[in-house]
N, C-alpha and C positions, 0 to 999 in steps of 0.2 A: 330534662328534669323529670323526675317520676311523680305518680299521682300523690304519693305520701309527702313529698316535699312541698308540693303546691298546698297540700291540706296543712302542712305544719305552718307554712307562711300565713295563710289565712287564719288559723287558729290564734297566732302570736299577735296579729294586727287587731282581731276582734277583741282579745283580752286587753290590749293596749287601750282602745278607744272605747271600750265597753259597750260594743254594738255587734250583734249577730246579724250577717247578711242573709237575707232569704234566698237571693240569687247571688251565688259565690263568684259568678263571672265578672260581676261589677268590681268586686275588689281585687280579684286577680288582674283586670285590665288596668285598675288604678295603679297597681304595683309594677306594670310592665313599662320600662324605660324604652324609649324609640330605638335604642342601640340592640335591644334583645332579639336574638334570632333573625337578624337582618330586617327588623322593623322600621328601621330609619327612614326608608321610603314609602312606609305604608302606615300612616298616621291612625287608620281604623285598627290596627293591631297594637297599638301602644297606648299610653294614658293621655296623649294630647287632646282628645276630644273631651275626656272627662275634666282634664285640667280646664279647658275653656268653659266648660258649664260651671265647674267649681269656683272659679274666678268670679263669675257674674253672682252666684248664689251667695258667696262670701262677702262681697261688696254689699250686696242688698241686706244682709243679716246684720253686719256691723253698722251700716248706716241707719237701719231702724232701730238697733240697740241704742245708738248715740242719740238718735232723735228723741227716744222715750226717756233716756237717763238725764239729758240735759235740756229741758224745755226753755231754759232761760237764754240759750245761746242761739246765734243765727248761723248762717251757712258758712261764714268764713272760719270761726273756730271749730265747727263740726268738721268741716273739710279737712282741716289740718290734723284734727283728732284721728280721722279716719286714716290718714296718711301715715301717721305715726304707728297706728296699729297694723294696718295691712300693708307691709313692705316685705321685701325678701328676706331680710335678716330676722323679723319675727316668725315668718312662715318656716323658715328653715330651722329656727329654734323649736317651734312646736312640733316639727316632723322629727327632730332629734329625741324630743322627749317621749315619743311614742315609738322611738327605735325603727322609724321608717326606712332609714337608709340601709340596714342590714337585711331588710325584706325585699329590697327592689330587685327586680329581674332585669339584668343588663349584660351586655356583652363582656368578655374577659377584658378586652381592651379598654373598655369603659371603666371598669372596675379598677384595673391596675393603674389607670391615669387618676384616681381618686374621686371616681363618680360618686361613690356612697356618700362623700363627706361634702360633695360640692353644693354649696347654697342654692344654685338655681335649680338643680335637680331635686333637691329636698323640698324646695318651696313649691316646685311644680308638682311633685307627688302629693304633697299635703292638699294642694288645691283639688287634684285629681280624687283624692279619698273623700273630700267634702262633696264633690260631684257624685261619687258613687254612692254614698250615704243618701243623698238627695234623690238619685234614681231609684233606690231600693226601697225608701221608706216614704218620707213626706217632708214638706217645708218645715213643719212644726218640730218634727224629730231632728232634722239637721239643724235647726235653730238651736236646739239644746245641746247638741254636740258641739257646735262652733262656739257658742258662748262659755261652755264648761272649759273648753281648750284655752280661750282668751280671757278666763277670769282673773288671772294675776297681772296681766297687761292692762285690763280696764282699771285695776287698782292703781296703776302707775299715772293715771290721767287726772290727778288732783290739780295740776297746773292748767287745766283746761281754759280758763278765762285768759290766760297769757300765751296762749299758743300762736295768736297773731303774729307777734314779734319777739321771738326768744333772744335773737342775737341783740336786739336794741335793749331789751330788758336786762341781760346779762351785763352789757357795757354799762348801763346806768348803775347797776348793783356794785360793779368792780370800781367804778368812779367814786364811790363813797369810801374806798380804802387806798386808791392809788390813782395817779395820773396816767398811767400807762394802760391803754386798752388791750383787750385780749386778741389774739391772733389765731388763725386757723391754719393747721398743717394738714396736708394731704398724706395719709398713712399708707394706703395701697388702692390700687385699681386692680379688679378681676373681671374675668368674664371676656367673651369675645367683642369684637367692635360694636357689633350691632346690640349688645345687651351688656353695657359695662355696669359695674358695681363699684361704688366709691365708699371709702371709709376715712372720715377725717377726726381729728382731735382739736379741742379748743384748749390753747395754753395761755397762761397769765403768770408772768414773773417766773418763767421758766418751769411752771408746775402745770401738769396736765389736769384739767377740770372735767373733762367729759369726753366722750366719743360718740359718734353717730355714723350712720351709713345710709345710703340710699342709691338710687339709680341716676342721680347726678351729684355734682360736686356741691351745688348749692343745698340740695335736700340733705346731703350727709352733714354739712355746716349746721344747718337748721336744728337736726336731730342731736347734734353734739351740744348746741346751746341748750336744749331742752334738759338732756341729761345733767349738764352743769347746774341748772337752776334747780333741778329736782334734788341734787345733793346739797344745795344751800339750804332749801326749804326743810329737807328733812333734818339737816344738821341744827337749824333753828329751832325746829319742833322739838327735838330731843333735849336741847338746852332748856328750853321753856319747861318741858316735862320734869326734867331733873330738878328745877328751881322749886 
């Protein structure tokens, strides 16, 4: 890969995240998939170390932001809210929004097998970018970057007081309309055996109410129930506004 191609990748990412790296090597490393140039056996030459760092920084930033935003809530709801925000689906979505997949440097084989769209690769790369920004700047600047990326997702946390048991809350809500309880269907399972990713749908009266995903079936069902309750609350709010 030529120097101009490296420069183009860096420029595109910097424009996407609105941050200019002082040390360009950091963002190049963040964009380097472990399959690139035989680096699968050399984690020092791929984004894996930055991913490790970025994951920790990201968890701390989201934890601090939730702690400050919701002083009325204790550990339980805040932990559930953090899990809802920081998961592979969300990170992959954020990576897609900054077109991270197209800028990754990976082997031809990895690319042909769908590596640029693989949620795990995108999520890992996003964490690596967070790590790169942190190493290149400061915690405060990284905080700004992360919160800006997650702004829309924080807006979806209006149901925070009910995050303890969304499946139970959904069932109670539906019982006011029908005697039949909702049921959860496993839509798909992706990823290798050691890193499974589950997607589930919650269904009631043959109608899908919401979908969720996570690293376990339980987490996927949990997030599906959250999405269903978000839909019902949004619908009720809109009806009230219309009146």
